[in-house]
C-alpha positions as CSV (number, residue, x, y, z in Angstrom):
1,M,-21.3,-47.3,-28.6
2,S,-19.4,-49.7,-28.0
3,I,-15.7,-50.3,-28.9
4,P,-14.8,-52.4,-32.2
5,P,-13.2,-55.4,-31.0
6,T,-9.3,-56.2,-32.1
7,T,-8.8,-56.0,-36.2
8,S,-6.0,-57.0,-38.8
9,A,-6.0,-52.6,-39.7
10,Q,-3.3,-50.6,-38.2
11,R,-4.2,-48.6,-35.4
12,F,-2.7,-45.8,-33.3
13,G,-2.0,-45.8,-29.7
14,V,-0.2,-44.3,-26.7
15,A,1.7,-45.9,-23.5
16,L,1.3,-44.9,-20.0
17,L,4.4,-46.4,-18.4
18,R,4.6,-45.3,-14.0
19,V,6.7,-45.9,-11.5
20,S,6.5,-44.5,-8.0
21,T,10.1,-44.3,-6.2
22,D,13.9,-44.2,-7.5
23,K,14.7,-47.4,-6.4
24,Q,11.7,-49.3,-8.3
25,F,13.6,-47.1,-10.8
26,Q,16.3,-48.5,-10.7
27,E,15.7,-52.2,-9.3
28,G,11.6,-53.4,-9.4
29,E,9.8,-53.3,-12.3
30,S,11.6,-50.1,-14.1
31,I,10.0,-47.6,-16.6
32,E,12.4,-50.1,-19.7
33,T,10.9,-53.3,-18.3
34,Q,7.3,-51.9,-19.0
35,R,8.2,-50.6,-22.3
36,R,9.5,-54.2,-23.7
37,K,6.0,-55.3,-22.2
38,V,4.1,-52.7,-24.2
39,E,6.4,-52.8,-27.1
40,F,5.3,-56.7,-27.5
41,V,1.6,-56.2,-27.2
42,A,1.8,-53.7,-29.5
43,R,3.5,-55.6,-32.0
44,R,1.1,-58.3,-31.0
45,E,-2.0,-56.3,-31.4
46,R,-1.0,-54.3,-34.7
47,I,-0.8,-50.8,-32.7
48,D,1.6,-48.4,-33.8
49,I,2.8,-46.2,-30.6
50,V,3.0,-42.4,-31.4
51,R,3.7,-41.7,-28.0
52,Y,5.2,-42.7,-24.8
53,F,3.7,-41.3,-21.1
54,I,6.3,-41.8,-18.6
55,E,5.6,-40.8,-15.1
56,H,7.1,-41.0,-11.7
57,Y,4.4,-40.4,-9.5
58,S,2.4,-42.6,-7.0
59,G,-0.6,-44.4,-8.2
60,R,-2.9,-43.6,-5.4
61,K,-2.9,-39.9,-6.1
62,S,-6.0,-38.2,-8.2
63,D,-4.1,-34.9,-8.8
64,R,-1.6,-36.5,-11.5
65,R,0.0,-34.0,-14.2
66,I,0.8,-36.9,-16.6
67,L,-2.9,-38.3,-16.8
68,D,-3.8,-34.9,-17.4
69,E,-1.5,-34.5,-20.2
70,L,-2.3,-37.9,-21.7
71,F,-6.3,-37.2,-21.5
72,E,-5.6,-33.5,-23.5
73,F,-3.1,-35.4,-26.2
74,L,-6.4,-38.1,-26.6
75,S,-8.9,-35.2,-26.8
76,E,-6.8,-33.1,-29.7
77,N,-6.1,-36.5,-31.7
78,R,-9.3,-38.5,-32.1
79,D,-7.3,-41.5,-34.1
80,I,-5.6,-42.7,-31.2
81,D,-7.7,-46.1,-30.6
82,A,-6.1,-47.3,-27.5
83,V,-3.6,-46.6,-24.1
84,I,-1.2,-49.5,-23.2
85,V,-0.8,-49.8,-19.8
86,G,1.8,-52.6,-18.1
87,D,-0.7,-53.6,-15.6
88,I,-4.3,-52.0,-13.8
89,D,-1.6,-51.2,-10.7
90,R,0.5,-49.0,-13.1
91,F,-2.8,-47.3,-14.8
92,T,-3.9,-46.5,-10.8
93,R,-3.9,-47.6,-7.3
94,G,-6.8,-45.8,-6.4
95,G,-9.1,-48.2,-6.3
96,T,-12.3,-49.1,-8.0
97,E,-14.0,-45.6,-7.8
98,I,-10.8,-44.1,-9.3
99,Y,-10.6,-46.7,-11.8
100,L,-13.6,-47.0,-13.4
101,A,-14.0,-43.0,-13.8
102,L,-10.6,-43.3,-15.7
103,K,-12.0,-45.6,-17.5
104,R,-15.3,-43.7,-18.2
105,Q,-13.0,-40.9,-19.6
106,L,-11.0,-42.9,-22.1
107,R,-14.6,-44.5,-23.5
108,E,-16.1,-41.0,-23.8
109,L,-13.3,-40.4,-26.1
110,N,-13.5,-43.8,-28.0
111,V,-10.3,-45.1,-27.1
112,R,-10.1,-48.6,-25.4
113,L,-7.5,-49.5,-22.6
114,V,-5.0,-52.4,-23.3
115,D,-2.8,-54.1,-20.3
116,T,0.2,-56.1,-20.7
117,T,-1.4,-58.9,-18.6
118,G,-4.2,-59.6,-21.1
119,I,-6.7,-58.8,-17.9
120,I,-8.7,-56.0,-19.5
121,Q,-11.0,-57.5,-22.9
122,P,-13.0,-55.7,-25.3
123,E,-16.3,-54.3,-24.3
124,R,-19.4,-56.3,-26.1
125,N,-22.8,-55.8,-26.9
126,R,-24.9,-58.5,-25.1
127,L,-27.8,-57.8,-27.6
128,E,-25.7,-58.0,-30.6
129,H,-27.2,-61.1,-31.8
130,L,-30.6,-59.2,-32.0
131,G,-29.1,-55.9,-34.1
132,V,-30.4,-54.0,-31.0
133,E,-27.7,-51.4,-28.9
134,Y,-28.6,-50.1,-25.5
135,Q,-26.2,-48.6,-23.1
136,W,-26.7,-51.0,-20.5
137,S,-26.4,-53.7,-22.9
138,I,-22.5,-53.0,-23.7
139,E,-20.2,-54.4,-21.2
140,S,-16.7,-55.8,-20.7
141,P,-16.5,-59.5,-20.2
142,S,-13.8,-58.9,-17.6
143,H,-15.5,-56.4,-15.6
144,Y,-15.2,-57.9,-12.3
145,A,-12.1,-59.0,-12.9
146,E,-10.8,-55.3,-13.5
147,I,-12.4,-54.2,-10.1
148,F,-11.0,-57.1,-8.8
149,M,-7.7,-56.1,-9.8
150,A,-8.1,-52.2,-9.0
151,E,-8.9,-53.2,-5.2
152,K,-6.0,-55.3,-5.0
153,A,-4.0,-52.8,-6.3
154,R,-5.4,-50.2,-4.2
155,A,-4.7,-53.0,-0.7
156,E,-1.5,-54.1,-2.3
157,A,-0.3,-49.9,-2.1
158,S,-1.6,-50.0,2.0
159,D,-0.1,-53.0,2.9
160,I,3.2,-51.6,1.4
161,L,3.6,-48.8,3.3
162,T,1.9,-50.1,6.4
163,R,4.9,-52.8,6.3
164,T,7.4,-50.2,5.2
165,I,6.7,-47.5,7.0
166,G,5.9,-49.4,10.2
167,Q,9.0,-50.8,10.5
168,Q,11.1,-47.5,9.8
169,I,9.4,-46.0,12.5
170,Q,10.2,-48.9,14.9
171,L,14.0,-48.7,13.5
172,T,13.8,-45.1,14.4
173,R,12.2,-45.5,17.6
174,D,15.3,-47.9,18.8
175,G,17.6,-45.2,17.5
176,Y,18.8,-46.9,14.3
177,Q,18.6,-44.6,10.9
178,C,16.0,-45.2,8.2
179,R,17.3,-42.2,5.4
180,A,20.3,-40.7,3.8
181,A,22.9,-40.3,6.4
182,N,22.9,-36.4,8.1
183,F,25.9,-34.0,7.0
184,G,28.6,-35.1,9.5
185,Y,28.1,-39.0,9.5
186,R,27.8,-41.5,7.0
187,N,25.5,-44.7,7.0
188,R,27.1,-47.7,7.7
189,K,25.0,-51.6,8.1
190,I,25.6,-53.6,11.5
191,T,24.4,-57.2,12.1
192,T,22.4,-56.5,15.5
193,E,22.6,-59.1,18.3
194,D,19.1,-60.8,16.6
195,G,21.0,-61.7,13.6
196,K,19.3,-58.4,11.7
197,K,21.3,-55.6,9.5
198,K,20.4,-52.4,10.6
199,T,21.8,-49.3,9.5
200,I,23.6,-47.0,11.7
201,L,25.7,-43.5,11.9
202,V,29.2,-43.5,12.1
203,P,31.0,-40.1,12.0
204,H,32.5,-39.0,8.3
205,E,36.2,-38.7,8.3
206,L,36.0,-35.4,6.1
207,E,32.8,-34.2,7.0
208,G,32.7,-34.8,10.8
209,P,35.7,-32.8,12.0
210,W,34.0,-29.4,10.1
211,I,30.8,-29.7,12.6
212,V,32.8,-30.3,15.7
213,R,34.6,-27.4,15.0
214,M,31.6,-25.2,14.4
215,F,30.3,-26.0,18.0
216,E,33.3,-25.5,20.0
217,L,33.2,-22.0,17.9
218,K,30.1,-21.2,19.2
219,A,30.4,-22.8,22.4
220,E,33.7,-20.1,23.1
221,G,30.7,-17.4,22.7
222,G,33.1,-14.7,21.4
223,W,32.6,-15.7,17.8
224,R,30.3,-13.6,15.2
225,D,28.2,-16.3,13.3
226,D,30.0,-14.8,9.7
227,A,33.6,-15.2,11.4
228,I,33.0,-19.3,12.0
229,C,31.7,-19.5,8.5
230,E,35.0,-18.5,7.2
231,A,37.2,-20.2,9.7
232,I,35.5,-23.7,8.8
233,N,35.5,-22.6,5.4
234,A,39.2,-22.1,5.6
235,M,38.9,-25.8,6.7
236,G,37.6,-27.3,3.2
237,Y,34.0,-27.4,4.1
238,Q,31.5,-27.9,1.3
239,S,28.2,-28.8,1.2
240,R,27.4,-32.4,0.1
241,P,26.4,-32.4,-4.4
242,T,23.0,-34.3,-4.6
243,N,21.8,-35.6,-7.5
244,I,19.2,-33.8,-10.1
245,Y,16.6,-35.9,-11.4
246,D,14.5,-35.2,-14.6
247,K,10.7,-34.7,-13.3
248,D,9.4,-37.5,-15.7
249,T,11.9,-39.7,-16.5
250,R,14.0,-39.8,-13.4
251,R,17.2,-40.3,-15.0
252,V,20.3,-38.4,-13.0
253,L,20.7,-35.0,-15.3
254,G,23.6,-33.8,-13.1
255,Q,24.5,-32.7,-9.5
256,T,23.4,-29.3,-7.6
257,R,26.4,-27.1,-6.9
258,Q,28.7,-27.8,-3.9
259,K,28.4,-24.4,-1.4
260,Q,30.2,-22.9,1.6
261,L,28.6,-22.3,4.9
262,C,26.7,-19.3,5.5
263,P,25.4,-18.2,8.9
264,K,22.0,-19.6,8.4
265,Q,23.2,-22.9,8.0
266,L,25.6,-23.1,10.9
267,N,22.1,-22.1,13.0
268,R,20.6,-24.9,11.6
269,Y,23.5,-27.4,12.1
270,I,24.1,-26.0,15.3
271,S,20.3,-26.8,16.7
272,R,20.4,-30.4,14.9
273,L,20.2,-33.1,18.4
274,I,21.5,-35.5,16.3
275,Y,25.4,-34.5,16.7
276,C,25.4,-35.7,20.2
277,G,23.8,-38.4,19.6
278,V,19.9,-37.6,20.4
279,R,17.0,-38.5,18.4
280,C,13.8,-36.4,18.3
281,E,11.2,-36.4,15.6
282,R,7.6,-37.2,14.7
283,W,8.1,-40.7,14.2
284,N,9.3,-41.3,17.9
285,Q,6.7,-38.7,19.0
286,D,8.5,-36.2,19.5
287,K,10.5,-38.0,22.8
288,P,14.3,-38.1,22.7
289,V,16.3,-41.0,22.6
290,L,19.7,-41.9,22.5
291,A,20.9,-43.4,18.9
292,P,23.2,-46.1,19.3
293,I,25.8,-44.3,17.3
294,E,29.0,-42.8,18.1
295,P,28.2,-39.1,19.0
296,L,30.4,-36.0,17.8
297,I,30.2,-34.1,20.3
298,S,28.9,-34.3,24.0
299,I,25.8,-32.9,25.3
300,D,27.8,-30.8,27.6
301,L,29.2,-29.4,24.4
302,F,25.9,-29.0,22.6
303,N,24.1,-27.3,25.9
304,R,26.8,-24.6,25.7
305,A,26.8,-24.1,21.7
306,N,23.3,-23.3,22.1
307,R,23.5,-21.4,25.3
308,G,19.9,-21.6,26.1
309,K,17.9,-21.4,23.2
310,V,18.1,-25.4,23.1
311,R,19.2,-27.6,26.1
312,I,19.2,-31.3,26.9
313,K,19.1,-32.7,30.2
314,Q,19.7,-36.2,31.2
315,H,18.6,-37.7,33.8
316,K,19.4,-40.6,36.4
317,D,17.3,-42.9,34.9
318,G,18.8,-42.0,31.6
319,S,15.3,-40.6,30.4
320,L,16.2,-37.1,28.1
321,E,14.8,-34.2,28.3
322,I,14.4,-31.4,26.0
323,S,13.6,-27.5,27.1
324,E,13.7,-24.8,24.4
325,D,14.0,-20.9,25.7
326,R,14.8,-19.1,22.8
327,E,12.9,-15.8,24.4
328,T,15.4,-15.2,27.0
329,Y,18.5,-16.0,25.2
330,V,20.9,-13.2,25.1
331,S,23.1,-12.7,22.0
332,R,26.7,-12.1,22.9
333,R,27.8,-10.5,19.8
334,H,27.7,-7.6,20.9
335,N,29.8,-8.3,24.5
336,P,30.3,-4.9,26.5
337,E,33.6,-6.4,27.1
338,F,35.1,-6.3,23.9
339,L,33.1,-3.4,22.6
340,L,36.7,-1.9,20.6
341,R,36.1,-4.9,18.0
342,H,33.7,-3.0,16.1
343,V,36.1,0.2,15.9
344,V,39.3,-0.8,15.3
345,T,39.8,-3.0,12.5
346,C,42.2,-6.2,11.7
347,P,45.4,-5.2,9.9
348,E,45.6,-7.8,7.1
349,C,41.9,-7.7,5.9
350,A,41.0,-4.1,7.2
351,R,37.4,-5.9,8.4
352,P,36.2,-6.1,12.3
353,L,38.3,-7.6,14.7
354,V,37.0,-10.6,16.3
355,A,36.9,-11.0,20.1
356,S,37.1,-13.9,22.4
357,R,38.2,-15.7,25.5
358,S,41.0,-19.1,26.0
359,K,41.8,-20.8,28.9
360,G,45.3,-20.9,30.2
361,K,47.3,-23.5,31.5
362,S,46.6,-22.0,34.9
363,G,42.9,-22.4,34.6
364,N,42.0,-18.8,34.1
365,Y,40.8,-17.5,30.8
366,F,42.6,-14.5,28.8
367,G,40.6,-12.3,26.3
368,Y,42.0,-11.9,22.4
369,Y,41.5,-9.6,19.9
370,H,42.1,-11.8,16.8
371,C,41.1,-12.6,12.9
372,S,42.3,-15.3,10.2
373,R,40.0,-14.4,7.7
374,G,42.0,-15.8,4.5
375,H,45.3,-14.6,5.9
376,R,47.6,-15.3,8.4
377,Y,46.4,-15.5,11.7
378,F,46.5,-12.3,13.7
379,G,45.7,-11.7,17.6
380,V,46.3,-9.6,20.2
381,N,46.0,-10.3,24.1
382,K,43.3,-7.9,25.4
383,N,45.2,-6.0,28.2
384,E,47.8,-5.2,25.7
385,F,45.5,-3.8,22.7
386,E,43.6,-1.6,25.3
387,K,46.3,0.2,26.5
388,T,47.6,0.5,22.6
389,V,44.2,2.4,22.0
390,A,44.2,4.2,25.2
391,N,47.5,5.7,24.3
392,Y,46.8,6.7,21.1
393,L,43.4,8.0,22.0
394,D,45.2,10.2,25.1
395,R,47.5,11.9,22.1
396,L,44.4,13.3,21.0
397,Q,43.2,16.1,24.0
398,A,43.1,19.4,22.9
399,K,46.2,22.0,22.6
400,P,45.3,24.7,25.5
401,G,43.2,27.2,24.1
402,F,42.6,25.4,20.9
403,L,38.8,24.7,21.3
404,P,37.6,28.5,22.3
405,L,40.0,29.6,19.8
406,F,38.7,27.5,16.7
407,R,34.8,28.1,18.0
408,E,35.6,31.8,16.8
409,V,37.2,31.0,13.4
410,V,34.4,28.8,13.1
411,R,32.1,31.5,13.8
412,D,34.0,34.2,11.8
413,V,34.2,31.6,8.6
414,W,30.4,30.7,9.1
415,I,29.7,34.4,8.6
416,Q,31.6,35.0,5.7
417,K,29.8,32.2,4.0
418,N,26.5,33.7,4.8
419,R,27.1,36.7,3.3
420,A,28.3,35.3,0.3
421,R,25.6,32.5,-0.1
422,K,23.0,35.5,0.5
423,S,24.8,36.9,-2.6
424,E,25.3,33.6,-4.7
425,S,21.6,33.1,-3.5
426,D,20.3,36.0,-5.7
427,Q,22.2,34.9,-8.3
428,I,21.0,31.9,-8.9
429,T,17.5,33.5,-8.4
430,Q,18.3,35.6,-11.2
431,H,19.4,32.8,-13.3
432,I,16.3,30.5,-12.6
433,A,14.3,33.8,-13.7
434,A,16.0,34.2,-16.7
435,L,15.9,30.1,-17.4
436,E,12.0,30.3,-17.1
437,G,11.7,33.3,-19.5
438,R,13.4,31.5,-22.1
439,Q,10.8,28.4,-21.4
440,E,7.9,30.2,-21.9
441,S,9.2,31.9,-25.2
442,L,9.4,28.5,-26.4
443,L,6.3,27.5,-25.5
444,D,5.0,30.5,-27.1
445,R,6.7,29.3,-30.3
446,I,5.7,25.2,-30.2
447,A,2.0,26.6,-29.9
448,T,2.4,28.9,-33.2
449,S,4.4,26.2,-35.1
450,N,2.4,24.2,-37.6
451,S,5.7,21.9,-38.2
452,R,6.2,18.9,-36.3
453,L,9.9,18.3,-36.7
454,V,10.0,21.9,-35.2
455,Q,7.9,21.5,-32.7
456,Q,9.4,18.1,-31.6
457,K,13.0,20.0,-31.6
458,L,11.6,22.8,-29.4
459,E,9.8,20.1,-26.9
460,A,13.5,18.7,-26.3
461,Q,14.8,21.9,-25.5
462,V,12.1,23.0,-23.1
463,E,12.6,19.5,-21.0
464,E,16.4,20.3,-20.9
465,L,15.7,24.1,-19.9
466,E,13.7,22.2,-17.3
467,A,16.3,19.8,-16.1
468,T,18.4,22.5,-15.8
469,I,16.1,24.9,-13.4
470,K,15.5,21.9,-11.3
471,A,19.3,21.2,-10.8
472,T,19.4,25.0,-10.1
473,R,16.6,25.2,-7.6
474,K,18.2,22.5,-5.5
475,K,21.1,24.4,-5.1
476,L,19.1,27.0,-3.9
477,T,17.1,25.1,-1.6
478,S,20.1,23.2,0.0
479,T,20.7,23.6,3.7
480,T,23.5,24.9,5.5
481,I,24.3,24.3,9.2
482,R,23.0,27.1,11.6
483,E,24.6,28.6,14.5
484,D,22.8,26.6,17.3
485,E,24.0,23.4,15.7
486,I,27.6,24.3,15.6
487,D,26.9,24.9,19.3
488,A,25.9,21.8,20.0
489,Y,28.9,20.5,17.7
490,F,31.2,21.6,20.1
491,D,29.5,20.7,23.3
492,V,30.4,17.3,22.5
493,A,33.8,18.1,20.7
494,K,34.4,20.1,24.4
495,K,33.8,16.4,26.4
496,L,35.8,14.2,24.3
497,M,38.8,16.3,23.5
498,E,39.1,16.9,27.4
499,H,38.8,13.4,28.2
500,P,39.2,11.5,25.0
501,T,40.0,8.2,26.3
502,E,37.4,8.1,29.3
503,H,34.5,8.6,26.6
504,A,36.0,6.4,24.0
505,M,36.8,3.8,25.3
506,N,34.0,3.1,28.1
507,A,31.0,3.1,26.0
508,P,28.0,0.9,26.6
509,T,26.5,0.0,23.6
510,K,27.9,-0.6,20.3
511,E,26.0,2.0,18.6
512,K,27.4,4.5,21.2
513,I,31.0,3.7,20.3
514,E,30.5,3.3,17.1
515,N,28.9,7.1,17.2
516,L,31.9,8.5,19.2
517,W,34.4,6.9,17.2
518,G,32.6,8.3,14.0
519,F,33.2,11.6,15.4
520,I,37.2,11.1,15.9
521,F,37.7,9.0,12.6
522,K,36.8,9.3,9.4
523,K,37.2,5.3,9.0
524,H,37.7,3.1,11.5
525,P,40.8,2.8,11.7
526,T,43.0,-0.5,12.1
527,Y,45.1,-1.8,14.8
528,R,48.4,-0.9,12.9
529,D,47.0,2.7,12.6
530,L,47.1,3.2,16.0
531,V,50.5,1.5,17.1
532,D,52.1,4.0,14.5
533,G,50.1,7.0,15.1
534,T,48.8,7.2,11.4
535,P,44.2,6.3,11.4
536,E,42.8,9.7,9.2
537,L,41.0,11.5,11.7
538,T,38.2,14.3,11.5
539,L,39.1,17.8,10.4
540,L,38.2,19.0,14.2
541,Y,41.1,16.0,15.4
542,R,43.1,16.8,12.3
543,L,43.3,20.6,12.9
544,N,44.1,20.2,16.6
545,R,47.2,17.9,15.6
546,D,48.6,19.8,13.0
547,V,47.6,22.8,13.3
548,G,47.0,23.7,17.0
549,V,46.5,27.9,18.2
550,D,47.9,29.6,15.0
551,R,44.7,31.6,14.5
552,E,45.3,32.5,10.4
553,Q,46.8,29.2,9.5
554,L,43.4,28.0,10.8
555,A,41.1,30.3,9.1
556,G,42.7,29.4,6.0
557,E,42.4,25.7,6.3
558,L,39.0,26.4,7.6
559,V,38.3,28.1,4.5
560,S,39.5,25.6,2.2
561,E,38.0,23.0,3.9
562,W,34.2,24.5,5.4
563,N,32.5,21.5,2.8
564,T,34.2,19.0,5.1
565,F,33.3,20.5,8.0
566,E,29.7,21.2,7.3
567,A,29.4,17.7,6.0
568,E,31.0,16.4,9.2
569,V,28.7,18.4,11.6
570,L,25.9,17.3,9.6
571,A,26.6,13.8,10.4
572,F,27.4,14.7,13.7
573,L,23.7,15.7,13.9
574,L,21.9,12.5,12.2
575,I,23.3,10.6,14.9
């Protein structure tokens, strides 16, 4: 069936406006330019535009969400007579096949396609003068012109991409910048010797020092990633805000929130070659080249910061080689020379200390424990720090006769507690039996009751009793320490209290030193606690310090704090 030609009657239509890129949206044939053209044609054709479909997407694609919405709208509103576009290339750049398929869909909906350039003409019946109509007799006078324009649009898109992308690839291989500047740099236009303007990267006045400091701290080897992040954030670091665009109109809705540096982002920065002036990406076939820019850091600093994970080697002929050896990379986060930083905390913020070495005027390296997380800098020389720790640990040595006496006291109190626990267990068992009896009685009453309200109240009482029974049974089945577990605890206590400094300072791993210090201290002491002699000790060490070999006082303290002693023994057994 042919689509009727233009008449003077008022008709309804929709408009499709499309741009491919943000630059085209701002500078080229923008949405507003297309809108003015479409509105002019609509007034001339006496078409009332009821809706504008605005698309920011490539016309070469076949999976276009806006087109799907357009055809769905036309299916639901069969009084629409026309779809107006700025030009055939605004409708599609997919070539003849896609153009004819889209136009066929419009014909099935009895909708006409109109362009502002006037190329597309209404279809007509070539046998109209005979009063006969066939499917093959319906054709458009502009059919060949439309095919030509559709193919031209496709070829034009290919030509544009070939010219622009090809030139960008060549510029990238020459080391120039073809996109937004990397963090730490800004773009600057220069004029080359051949008189052409090209874009290079130059250090950003604010962001550049942040990047340099990241590499310097990472290269030192003694800083944890989170500590580096806190130091850089203290310098004022914030990520760049980026514009948020409307997905359809591409208008700016706002900007993203600026974020502080995190360890994941830190490691992304550290692995980027551009900061030492090297480009290596797909467009230069993954071959590293020196970019004509001022690097933020040297290749040597880059290699030291990455510590073998990524390494750049510069040959005598000026060529570069990049090697990755991530499997053999050894983390120094738990450096065995600075394991005490995991168990002694900062006196200012009570967080684990940071440890590193710095080079002195003599050329030698000196170790330091330090911290500056949101407070004034705290730092102590490694030798002085370890001397302070050793002096305090020496004071924890067991007093003569304390350990065997305390072991006897523990055994006596344990026997008393077990006897009392057995009596308590019998009482709990009887209490559980009584609760279960009451529960059975309530269940019987529920079965014989005819009132739904009474049944609900009785059921609520049954549920309360069930919760009480479970809680009481939990007390009955609670575990208590056994005598062999107490013996194992005292075996370790004997070694640690006889030679506290030797064991607590020379643990080989982070896990081992944390376990040993957890045996001695209730919580990790600060450096000032060790200087003042005021850390919080576990019960064993506290009684050795405060009570000594007074049997009666030991027994009294242990009885009152038996639950604490049990918890410490059980915690030791879980190590």
